[in-house]
N, C-alpha and C positions, 0 to 999 in steps of 0.2 A: 299594566294593561297588556293583555295578550292579543295583539292586533296582527292579523295575518292578511296580507294582500297577495293574491295570485294574479299573475299577468301573462299574457301571451304577447311577446315582444314583436314589434314590426322590425324586421331585419332589412337594413338598407344595403342593397347590393351595389357593387362598384359602379356600374354605369348609371345608376340613379343618383348617387350621393356625392361622389368626388371624381375628379380626374387626377392622374398621377403620372409621374415618369417612372417607368419600370425598366430596370437595367439588367435583370436576370429573371429567374423564375420565382423570386419573392413576390407574393401576390396578396392583395387585400381580399379578405374573405367576407367579412360582414361588420356592420356597426350596429350596436344595440344601445338604446336609451335605458339607463338604469333608473333615473329619476329626474324630475324637473326642479327639485328643491334641495340640492346638496348645500349644506352650510358653507358660507364663504365670508371672510371678513372684508367688507367693502368700504369701511370707514377710514379713519386716520390713525397713524401710529401715535399712541398716547403714553403717558407716564402712569405709574402705579396708583396715583391718587385721583385719576379721572373719575368724574361722577357719572352716574347713570342718566343718560339722556333719553331713556325710554325705548321700548322695543320697536317702535316704528322708525327710529332714527337709524342711520348707517351703523354698521357693527364695527366699532373701533377695536384696535388690537395693540398688543404690547411688543411682540417680536415680528411675526410675519403674517401674511394674509391667508395662507393655505391651511385647511384643516380637514377637508374631505378630499378623497383621492390623494391621500398624503400618508407617509409612513408605510409600515408593512401591512398594507390594507387589501391585498388581493392574493388569492391562492387557488389552485385547482385540485380537484379530487374526483377521480373517475371522469364522468361526463359533465361535472359541475364546476362552475366558477363561483367562488365565494368572495364577496366584496363588502367592506365595511364603510360607513359614512355617518356623518351627523346630519340630521334633517334640519333644514332651515325653515323659517328665518330665525332671527335673533330671539324671539319668544318661544321657540320650540326646542331645538338643540338636542333632540333625542338620539341616543346611540341606535344605529340601524345595521342590520345584517341582511344582505341580499344573496340568495342562491339562484344562479342562472343555469338552466339546463341547456347545454349546447346541442342536444339532440332534438328535444321537443320545442325549444324556444320559450318554454315557460319560466317564470320567475316567481319566487316567494320572498317576501320581505318579513323580517321579524323586528318589531319595535321593542327595545329594552327600556325599562323605567328610567334608567340613568340619563341625565342631561348634562351637556358640556358645562363644566363649572367655571370656565374662564380663568383669567389670571388671578392666582392667589384667592380663589373662591369668590371672585368678583365677576359674575357671569357676563356683565356688560363690557368687559375687556377681553377680547378674544385671545386665546393662548395656542399658538401653532405647535408647541411641543407636545400637546396632549392628543396624540394620534391614537388610532384603534388598530392594534395588530391582531391578525387572525391566523390560525393554523388548523389543519385537519390531520389527525393521526392516520396514516395508511394502515396501521395495525389493528386499530379497534374502532375507527370511524367516529372518534370523539372530536368535537369542535372546541377550540380554545381561543379566548379573546382577552387581551390586556389593553386597558384604555384609560384615557383622560388623567394622566399623571405627569407631574413635573416636580420631583424631589419633595413630595409632601410628607408631613409628619406632625408630631404634636406641637411643634413650634413654627411650622411652615404650612399655612400662614401663621403670623405671629398671634392671632386671636384664638388659635386652637380649634378653629371651626372644622378642620379636617382630621382631628386627632383620632377619629374612628372611621375615617374614610380616605386613608392615604394610599392604599393599594387596591386596585380594582381589577378583579379577575373573574371571568365567567366561563363555565365549561359545561358541556352537554353530557348526556348519558351516552353509552356505547352505541355505535352504528346510527347515530342521529343524522350524520352527514348525508346518508343515502336514503333516508325515509321518503315515502311518497309525499308529494306536495301538500296534501291535505293534512298530513301528520307532522310536517316540518313546522313546529310551533314553539312558542316561548317555553311551554311547560316541559319541553325536552331538555331544558337547561336545569342544572342542579341548584336547588335553593340553599340559602345559608340558614343559620339558626334563627334569624329574624324574619324568615319567609321571603327574603329578597333574593336577587340573583348576583350580587356582588360578593366576592370573598376576599378576606383580608390577607390570605396567603395562598400559595399554590396548592397546598394540601388541606386547606380548610374544608370541612365537611367530609373528609375521608377518615376512616377508622384509624385510631391511634394518634391523631394529630390535633393540636389545639386550633381554635378558630383564629387565633391572632399570635403572630411572632414578630413583634414590632421591630426588634433590632435587625431582623433579616429583610424586612419588606418595606421599611420606610426609606425615604430619600431616593426613590428610583425614578428614572426617566428613559425615554426612547425604547419602548418595548419592540422586540423583534423575535421572529421564529425562524428556524431552518430545520431541514430533515436530512438524515444521512442515508446511505445505501441500504441500511438494515431496516429503514422505516421508522427509526426513532426520531421523535421531534425534540428539539431543544429550544429553550427560550434564553434570551440574554437581555440585560438592561444596564444602563449606566447608574452606578451609585455615586452620590455626591453631586458636585457642581461642575462648572465648565473648565476651570483650570485646577481642579482638585477632584478628579473623578476616576472611577474604576469600573471596568466591565466585570460582571459576574454572570455565570450561566448555569443552567440546570437541565437535566435530561428527564423526559417523561418515560416511565416504564409502563407500557401498555398491559403487561401481564399482571401488574398489581394496581394499576390506575393511580400511581403515586409518582411524585417528582423527587429527584435526588436532591441532596444538599447542594448548596451553591458551590461552584468552583470559581475562585477569584483569579482572573487573568492578571490584573495588576492591583495596586493597593491605593487607598487614600493616604494622604500625608506622607508622600514618598520622600520628602526632604528630611524626614526623621532618620532615614538610613544614611550611613556614612558615605560620603562622596556625592550625595545628591543635593544640589543647591536649591532647586525649586520644586514645589509640587507641580503636578501636571495632570491634565485630563486628556480624553481621546474622542475624536469624531471620526467615525467610519463604520465598519460592520464586520461581523463574523459570518462566515458562510461555510457550507459543506460543498466543496468543488472538486470534482474528479478524484474522489476517494479519500479526501482528507478534510478535517476541520481546519479552517484558516482564518486569519484575521489581517485586515488592512486598515490603517487609520492615519489621520493627521493629528498631531499632538498640539494641545493648547497649554503653553507653559505659563506658570504664574510669575512672569517677569514683565512688569508693565513699562519697562524702560528700553526694550529692544525695538527693532523696526517692524515687528509683526503686530498687526492690530489684534488678531485673534490666533489662528492656528499657525504652526510652522512645522515643516518636515513631513515626510511620508515614511510609514513604517509597515513592515510585513513579516508574518511568521506563520508557521503551520505545525500541526501535531500529527505524529504517526499513530496516535491512539484514536480509535473510532469514536470514543466518547470525549476526547479532549482533556482528560483528567491529568495527563502527564505527556512525556515524550515530545516536548515542544522544541522547535529548531528555528533559527533564522534562515534567510534565503540561501546562505552558504552551507547549510546543513550543520551548523554549530549549535549544540544543545544548550538549553537554559531551563531553569526551573520556574515553576509558578509558585507564588505570584511574582510578576515582573516588577522590579523597582526602577531599573534604569532603562528607559526606552531606547537609548542609543545603541543598545545591544542588537536591536533589530531595525535600525534606521537604514533606509534605501537611499534617499537623496533629499535635497533642500530646494523646493520650488522657488524660494525667495532669491536664490542665486541667479535666477533667469531674468531678474529685473534690476534696474540700476539704483533705485532709491536706497538711501541709508538713514533717512529720517525716521524718528520714532512713530510707530503706528501707521506706517504708510505702505506696508506689504499686506495684502488681503488675499487669502487663499481659501476662502469659504465657498463651498458649493461645487457641483459638477465633479465630484470625486467618486471613483469606483475602481474596481479591480476584478480580475478573473485569472484562471489558470487553465490551459488547454490540456487535452488528454495526453499530449506529448510532453507536458511539463513546462511549457512556455508561460511565464508570468507577465501579465499586461496590467498596467495601472494608468488611469486617466485622471487629470487634475487641471486646475485653472488657477492662475496667479494674476493679481492686479497690482499695478504700481499706482497708488493713489496720488503721488506727487506729480508724476509725468503723464497720468491718464493713459496708461498702457495696460492692455489685457493680453495674456498669452495662454494658449491652450497647450497642454503638454501630454505627450504619450510616452510613458516610460515602460520599457519592456526588457525582459531577459530571456533570450532564446534558450531552449533546453540545452544543457551542457555548457553554457557560457558561465564565466565566473562573475561578470559585472553586468549592470543594467545599462541600457542605452536610453537616452531621453531625446525625443524629437519635438521641435516646435512646428514641424510641418504637419499640423493636425487640426482638424476643423472643430474639435470639441464634441461633447455629448453628455447626456445625463447618466446613461447606464452602459455597461459593457458586459457582454455575455459570450460564452464559448460553447460550441457544440463540436465534439471531436477535436479537430485541429484548426477549426475556423473560429475567428473572433469577430463579433458584431458590436458596432457602436450604435446606440439607439437614443433618440432624443427628439426635441421639437426644434424645427428651423422655420422661421417666419410663422410660428405658431401652429405648424403642422408636422406630422411625423416624418422623420427621415431616418434611414438605416444605412450604415456603411459596413463593409466587410473586408477583412484581410486574412491571410493565412497566418497561423500562429507563429510567433517569433519574428514577425516582420511589421513594417509600418506602411504597407502598400494598400491603404484603404481606398476602396472604390464605392461610390454610391450605388446601392442596389435597390433603393426605394425612396421616393420623395413625393408626398402628396402636394399637389400644386393648386388645388381649389377645394371648395367645400368648407366645412366648419373650421373655425380656428379655436385653439385651446389654450388655456391659461397655464395649465400644469398637468402632470399625470404621473402614474406609477407603472412600472414594467414588471410583468411576470411571464416567464417562458417555460413551457412544458410540452414535451413530445413534439418538438419542432414548430410549435405555434407561439407567436407573440400575442399576449393578452395585454393590451395597453388600456389602462383605466384612467380616464381623462375628465377634467372639468372644462366645459365649454367656456369660451371667453364672452361673458355676458355681463349684465349689471345687476346690482342688488345683492342681498345676503342669502339668497336661495337661488342657486344656479344649476343648470342641467349637468348631469354626469353621464358619460358614455363609456362603453366598452368597445374597442376596436380589436378584431382578431385578424392577424396577418400570418400567412404561411411563410416561414423563413427559408423554404427550400432545403431543409435539412432532411437527408435521406431517411424516411420512416422505415425503410426495410433494413437498416443497419442494426443487427441484433446485439451489437456491442455498446449501443448507447446506454449511458448510466441509468436512465429511467425507463429502460425497455420493459421491465417487469414490475408489476405490483404483486405483492405476496401478502396473503391474509390467513391468519389462523383462527379456527373456530374450536372452542373447547368442547369437551364432552357434555352432553345434555343432562345425563343422570349418572350418579356415582356407579362406577364399575362397568359402565357400558363400553368404554374405550372407543367411542365413536367420534373422536375429534377429526377435524378436517384441515387440510392444507390446500388453499386455493391459490393457484398461480395463473396470472393473466399476462400474456405477452403483447408487446406492441408490434414487433416485426415477426413475420412468418419465417421460420428457419427450422433446422433440425437440432433439437435440444435433448439433453439427457440429464437426469439427476438421480441420486440414490438416497432413499430414506429407509432406515432400519435394514440395510443390506439388500434392499430390493431396488433394482434399476428401472426407471421409468423413462420412456422415450415419448416425445411429443413435438408438435410443430408450432404451437402458439399458446394454448391454454391447457391447464391440467389441474384436476381436483383429486387429491389423494386422500382416501377415507380410511376409517378404521384405526385411527391413531390413538394411543394411550396418552394420558397426561404426561408432560415432561418438556424439556428443552431440546430443540432439534437444530443442529448446525448442518447446513447443506450448501452445495454449490450447484448452479445450473451451468453446464458446459455447452458452449456453442460449437457444434461440429465443424471442423475445418478451419476454425478461427484461432485456435490456441488461446481461448479467452473464456473466463468464467465469471458469473455473477454469484456472490456468496452472501448468505443470509443466516440469521439466527431467529427462530420463532419459538414461542411458548404455547403449547396446547394446555389450556387450563383445566384443572380438575373441576368436575361439576360441583357447584356450590349448593349448600343446603340453605333453605330459607331460614333466616334468623334475624332477630331484631327485638324490638320492644314496643308494646302498646301501653301507654300511660294515660291517665285521665286528668284533665284540667277543667274544672267546672263542668260545662256541658259539651266538652270537646274531647275526643280521643286523639292523642298525639301519637303518630306512628313513625317509628324510625327503623329502617331496614338496614341491617349490617351486611348481609350477603343474600344472594338470590338473583334470578334472571327476570328482568322486566320484559314486557309490562306486567304490573302487579294488579290483580283484580281485588277490589275492595267490596266485601259483601256484608250487609247489615240485615240481621234477622232473616237470612236465607235468600235475600235479593241483592243482586249486584248493583252497587251505587255508581261506581266509576272505575276506570282503568287508568293507571299512571305509570310513568317511568321514574318518577321522583323517588328518592330514598327517604325523604322526610316530608310528611304531609299530615293533614288532620281531617277529621270528619265530625259533624255534629251528632251527638248521641243523647239518649235518655237513659235513666236508671233502668237496668235490666236488659238493655240491648245486647245482642250477641254480635261481635265483630269478628270477621275472618279476613285474612289476607292471603291470597294464593299467588304463586309465581307463574310464569309462563309455562314451566314444566311441572306437571303434577307430581312427578317423582321427587321434587325438591322439598315436598312437605308444605305445611301451611302454619300460619300464626293465628291464634284465636283468643278472644277474651270476652267474658261476660261483664258488662259495665256495672261497676259499683261506684256511684258518684260520691260516696262518702269516704272512699279509701284514702283520700289525701286531705281530709278535713283536719283543720288545726284550730287551736284555741288561742286567742290573743286578749290581753298580754299574758305571757306565761314565763315566769311566775307573776302572780298578782296578789293583792290583798283580799281577794275573794270574788271579784267581779271578772267574769270571763265572757268573751263573745266567740260564738262559733259561726263561721261563714258557711252558709248553705246555699246550694243552687236555687235559683228563683222559682223554679216550678214546684218546689216542695212547700206545702202549706203548714203542715204540723209534723212534729218529730218527737218520738218517744225517747227519753233520755234517762239513764240510770247512772248514779254515781256511787263508787265503792272506795272505801278507805284502804290504807296499806294492809289492813288485816282481812281484806276481801269482804268487809261488812257493807251491806247496802245502806247508804245514808240519804239518798235522794232517788225518787222515782216519780217522773212527771211527764205529761205530754205538753210540749211547748209549742206555742204559735211562732211560725217563722215570719218575721217582719223585715221586709226589704232585704231578704237573703241572709238575715242574721238571727241568731238565737242568743238571748242573754241568760247566763247561768249565774246565780247568786249563791256563793258559799261563804259569805261573810260571817255567818253564825256558826261555822264549823271551825274546829281547832286547826291551827297551822299544821301543814304536813303535805304528804303526797296523796293525790287522789287519781282515780281512773274513771274517765267518763265513757260510758258505753252508749254508742249511738246505734239504735236498733234498725236493722235493714235486712235484706236477704242474707248478707254476710255481715254480722255485727262488727263494728269498728271501735277500738279502744284508743282513747287519747289520755296521755299522762299529763297532769297539771300539778303545779305546786302553789299552795297558798302559804304566804309568808306573813 
């Protein structure tokens, strides 16, 4: 279903909706309702054999209650905020994508056909692992979504019901992210070979790649995206299970619209390596923070006899390679190679040392874990540890000031859900008494002060944080009842100086390829956040500007350039690709009364013309159109200079005889609108042995050659362009 809902949001300003304690210039801007019916698991925690109690009953779950406003579910792009969610209640469960325009206040929802499959494909048991991650490429405006997965494969679930539905990826055509509201629709997402929107691999549907690569894309969980300073988006997921899991990641190349091969950060079955006693998995995240790809996680060891119920230890590393393929180091700068076998090489500290219990499975350090790095190089990590024997919970802030050799861990810390850095300031963000609170300290210190605390208004069950250009976008589920609950977006200004031209996200850079071959009319579009004096050089020409700049007349190729900030001894460096103009190419094939069109290259939208009249326009690279015998089909790209594809329909071109070989009886399958058919049969010596007009009955013609000698025959089906079919009588 291609269901589009456009809405004008009611923005609730501060003095109408909430009161708060404000301790600095951090200020609430607005609150926006995204939906009233975000899916939530409101039932009981149950086992894997729980039976279906009906869609009107509370929604039971296996792991946790949260599924909407959960995971990597919110991103910003230009003036838009993209949010994913599942639609409630229990009988609905559709994957949803909302795009909110912060300038106009309008919103568009796209409903995807897929519905939450639940635990092990039992939809009535909610599965909190199965989040919906979203990303938008700053380089080509494509939208990417990974969703509803928990280590699925041919034998998980054991009944094989997801053997062809174990990886779920949807992606859009280029520049879909910024289309006008009326054009922001489901058909801007690329279809698979079965005319659906889920792909079984990252490169499914792209030229040169198979639709399925099982060994690479099965058994994956926890989809996440991040973006580097060059505008490249990365995805990573955990392969395997909780105490035998590995992170692997891939980079999207906007110039080719293809994803790289996976890079494995660590490996499954680590204990197979010499000196490793136990397998291990990891719970944390990879990020691009202040110029580097970094990783921070808690380890889950396959040792069921220690004091840790689940995770133990905190680990951190970074790469000096912008793509993260190599050049990895621990916090001390000591190099190591990927994949990592021994996690202790990058261990920071053990949260379990801060509680007293020594009993088996009594140390619990799940949740409230995050980390960041300031522009100055200060590393900050937050975590929580619980002593289940003595009922003690401690919140820990572990940090390493730039230039220090060791980390400092402080228990004088209020805790939080997320940690973020802007310049040399560090922010702690979370919910306190079910409302947003924010604390701030200078990098390399533990002097947190509360700078924002909502004290009245709505209360929230949980949420997800995204920060861009000095604004906090907090995506929240209101604390209500039922399995369909309201979702809100709150926008808060963090008082980060928007005039600082050295902020890492100060610029967005976009390349536009040439429109026609040989025109050399590519463009480089630079948009700045802060107004300042900037200079950059392209092809030996220096350009000066104060905020935005468009450089035209560029020939196809790769451009490496830096934008210098005058008087700051600071540069933003980028690599972009100006693409050569494509020529429209592809294939038009006939299947019964349908023309199947597959476009390999060209610029959308594509105009589809039948017998001289335009039928529709589409961005899809694969689509079909109803045809009749003799119709003329043309496909034209957005740019006339890229040429066109055309075909006169001959519905007999793919006709076949069954069975073949046979003992003399053959059936020809003919489109239903044909009533009679002239058929001639020739032997191997090209002699005519049969000539007859046959009646087409229920789309079939029966041909009897039982009285002919065994051998090879050629059936000629007369049409505008005769078709010959080789048959064998045995």
